[in-house]
N, C-alpha and C positions, 0 to 999 in steps of 0.2 A: 435572421433571427431577431425578433422584436424584443423590446425591453422586458416584457413579462416572461418570455422564454429564458432570456439571459438571467433574470432574477431567480427563476425556478432552478436553473442549472447551478447557479452560484450557491443557492441554499442547499442543494443536494450535496455539492462538493464540500461545503463547510461542515455539514452534518457528518459526512463520511470521515472527514479529518478529525472531528471532535470524537466520534465513536472510536476511532483508532487510538487516539490518545487515551481515552478512558479504558480501552482494552489493555493497553500497555501497563497502566497502573494496576488493573486487576491481575494481570499476569504476574507482575512484580510481587503483589501481595500474596497471591497463592503460592508462588515459588518460595517466598520467605517462610510462609506457614509450613509447607511440605518439608523444607529443609530443617526447620525447627522440630517438627515431628520426628523425622529421621534421626536427628541429633539427640534429642531428649529420650528417645526410646532405645538408646544404646546403639550408637552408630556401629555398623559393621562394615566389612569390605565392599559390600554391594550397595551402591548409591542408587536406590530405586527412585528417588524423586526426579532423576533425569528424564524418565519417560513422560510423565505428564508435563514437565517443563518443555521438553522438545515438542511434544504434541501441540501445546498452546503456542509455541514459537512458530510452527508451521501455519497455524491459523493467523497469527500476528503478521506473518509475511504476506499472506494473501489479502488481509485487510489493508495493509500498507500499500500494496499494489493497487487495490481498488481506490484507496483514498488519494493517492498521489500521482497515479498515472491517469491521464485524461483521454487516452486513446487518440483516435484521429479526429481532429477538429476541422471545421470548415476553413479556418485560417491556414492550417497546415496543407490542406488540399489545394487551396488557392496559390500558396507559395510554391508547391510542387509543380503545378500546372504552369506557372510563370517561369520557373526554372527550366522546365522541359521545352517550353515554347521558345525561350531564348536560345537554348541549345540547338533546337531544330532549325532556326534561322541561320546559324553559323555553319551548318553543314555537318556531315558525319564525322569529320576529322576533329571537330572541336571538342 
């Protein structure tokens, strides 16, 4: 991977992380707004804001996975090949 490709990948990862942090703030703001609407409209036993809050939470979970899990990298593949080659030279009992 050359430096231009690395720079592009780093830019994508940083953007995904920034987008995730921004979504968390939006989620917090909307959650507070919905709870305030529920509270000031005469709170009853049924807490309806839980549904949009949970729905956005599911979205936040997947955005976080996308932003902070980088999948299989070339370095991880190289490390696994090295580990497997060392194991195969020691024999099947190793």
